[in-house]
N, C-alpha and C positions, 0 to 999 in steps of 0.2 A: 635958342634951344631947339634941338632936334625933337620933332614930335612924330613918332612912328604910328602909322595907320596900318592895321593888320586886317586883311580881308580873309574871312573863314567861311567856307561854304555851308557846313553842317553843324548842328548843335553839339554832336558828339566830339567833333574836332575842336570846337570852342572850349570844351571842358578841359582840354590840355593846357589852356591858358587862364581860365577863370571859372569859378563855380557860380558866378553871378549870372542871372538870366539875361539874355539878349533878345531884343526884338528885331525882326528882319529889317535890314537897311537903316537901323537907328544906331549911330556910333555910340559906344560906351567907353568912357574914360576910365581905364584901370588905374592910371596915374596921369600926372601932367604930361608925361613923355610917351605914354603908350595908350592908344585908342584901338578898340576892336569894332568890327562890323560884320555881323552875320548876314551873308549875302544870299543863301540859297545856292543850289548848284547851277553850273552852267556859265558860259561866257557873258551873256547879257546881264545876268544878275551880278556877276563879279565886277563888271565895268561900272555899273550903277553904284555898287557899294564903295568902290575905290574913289569915285567922284564924290560921294557923300563924305568920306573921310578927308578928302582934300578941302572940301567946303567947310569942314569942321576945324580946319587949321593944321591938318597933318602935313608934314614936309617931307615924308619918305613913306614909301608903300611896300608891304610885304604880302606875298601869297603864301598862305600857311595851311597845312593840312596833310592829306594823304595823297599818294600817287600810285599808279600801277606800273610795275616793271615791264619793260619791253625786252630787256636783255637777260640771258640766263645767269649772268654773274651777280645779279641783285636778288636779295631775299627779303622776306618780310621783316620789318624793323630796321633795315638799312636806311641811311639818311641821304637825301638828295639835296645838294646845294649847287644847282646848276649855274655855270658860268654864262650859258646862253639859253634863251627861251625861243623855240620855234613856234610862231604864231599861225593861226588858221589860214591866213592870207598868204603864207609863204615867207614872210619876213622873219628874220632872226634878230632878236634884240638881246643886248648884253645886260647881265646884272651889274649893278654899280661895283666897279672893280675893288675899290678899297673896302667897302662894306663887305663884299663877298670874301675877300681875303681874311678879314677879321672873323667872319663867321666860320670859315674853314679852320682857322687857328683854334677857335673855341671848340669846334666839333671834334678835333683831333684827340682831345682828352676824353671823349665819350666812349662808352663801351659798345660801339656799333660801327659798322663799315660806312664810310663816307664816300659818296660819288659826286664829282663835279661835272659829270656828263650832261648833255643837253636834255632838256625836258621839252616835250611837244604838246601842242594843244589838240583838244578833240571836242567836237560839239556834243558828243554823247558818250555813254559808258563804252569803253573798248573791253569786251569781256571774253572774247574767244582767243585761244592760243594762235590760230591762224591769222586773225585780225591783228594781234599784237605783233606777230612776225612781220607782216606786211607793212605796218606802220613804222616799225624800226627800220626796215629796208628803205622806206620812202623818205624818212626824215633824218636818219642817223642819230635818233634820240635814244636815250636809255630808259626814259620813263614818260608817262603821259598823265595829264590831268586836264580838267575842263576849264579851269579858271585862270591859270597863270599867264597865258597868252593875252587875255583880255586885260588883266591887271597891268602887265608890262606895256601894253599899247596905251593904256590910260596914263600911266606914269610918264611915257615918252611924250605924250601930247601936252601934259602939264609941266614937263621939264622937272620931274621929281625923280630922285634915285629909287631903284626897285631891287628887291631881293626875293628869291624864292626859297622857301624852306618847306620841304615835303618829305615825309617818311613813307617808305614803301609798305603798302598793304598787300595787295595780291601780287604774287611773283609772275613771271612770264608764262609759267606752266599752269597757272590757276585760271579756270573759267568760272566767272561769276554765275551762280545758279540762276536759271530762268525764273525760279520762284521768287528770288530776290528782285530781279529786274522788273518783273511784272507787278511788284508791290510798291515800286517807287512812285511818289507823287511828283508834280512838275518841278518841285524845288530839290528833289533828290532825297527826301526823307522817306523812311520805310513806313508803310501803313501796315501795322502789325496784324489787324484782323485779316487783311487780304494775304499777307505772307503766311499766316497759319493755314488759311484756306488752300493756298497754293501748295504748301507742303503736304497737306492731307491728300491732295490729288497726285503729288509727285514725291512720295516719301524717300525715294532713292536719292534725292538731292540733299537730304538732311546731313549726311557726312560732309558734303562740300560746304554747306552752310556752317557747320562747326569749325572747319578749317579756316573759313573766311573770318569768322568771329575771333579766332586765335590770332590770325594775321593782323587784324585791326588792333587787337590788344597790344601786339608787339609794336605796331607803328605808333600807337598812342603813347607808349612808354618812351619811345625815342623822342617824340615831340615834347613830352614833359621834360626830358633831360636837356633839350635844346632851348627851352623857353627862357631861362635866365639871360641868354644872350640878348634878347629883345630889350631887356631893361638896362643893359650896358652896351649900346651899340658902338661907342666910340665916336670919332669925328667922321663926318661924311662931306 
């Protein structure tokens, strides 16, 4: 039996798959065939969570959550099903081809745009328009996240199939407000008191924060729509 292990960085992203509480790096069995692990943000956390899922008996790995667009053709709520994952060390790893094709077929019936372009890894949040443009030029990628590269590397080392399912939150023209970045803890969670204090000092960033919240809502809706595919993955 295929047992899918899903690495998810943030609690808000986990809620697109389950409302049950997750403890960091402790796999949760949603069913016999589907296990989740809350990793915290960043490649190191993601690699450790992927390994924990494999130790728990998972035979395939998924990188699940949001991504930032690098190309202007992608908008908030669009779905990324990359055929390739560009890792931080420069290697480019493929998603499992049969699993990827099945995911694309499923996604074609969803009310969102689907991209199979490359996703690239980043050690930190890529938040500026110029930084996104430079990363796109350097990697040929359409989107960026901090975990998929590490998950793909772990899957390769363990000889497990891997798939990346990411919904676009911030588009290429969106800069994440400094107030948000300064409020993140080491795992990528937002410390609300600090965010409120930051916005009190920089109220001009409130409209950008509202746009970012709406973008995350659109991305979450797309992930909700894609989630049934994880429960019927087909043969790998």
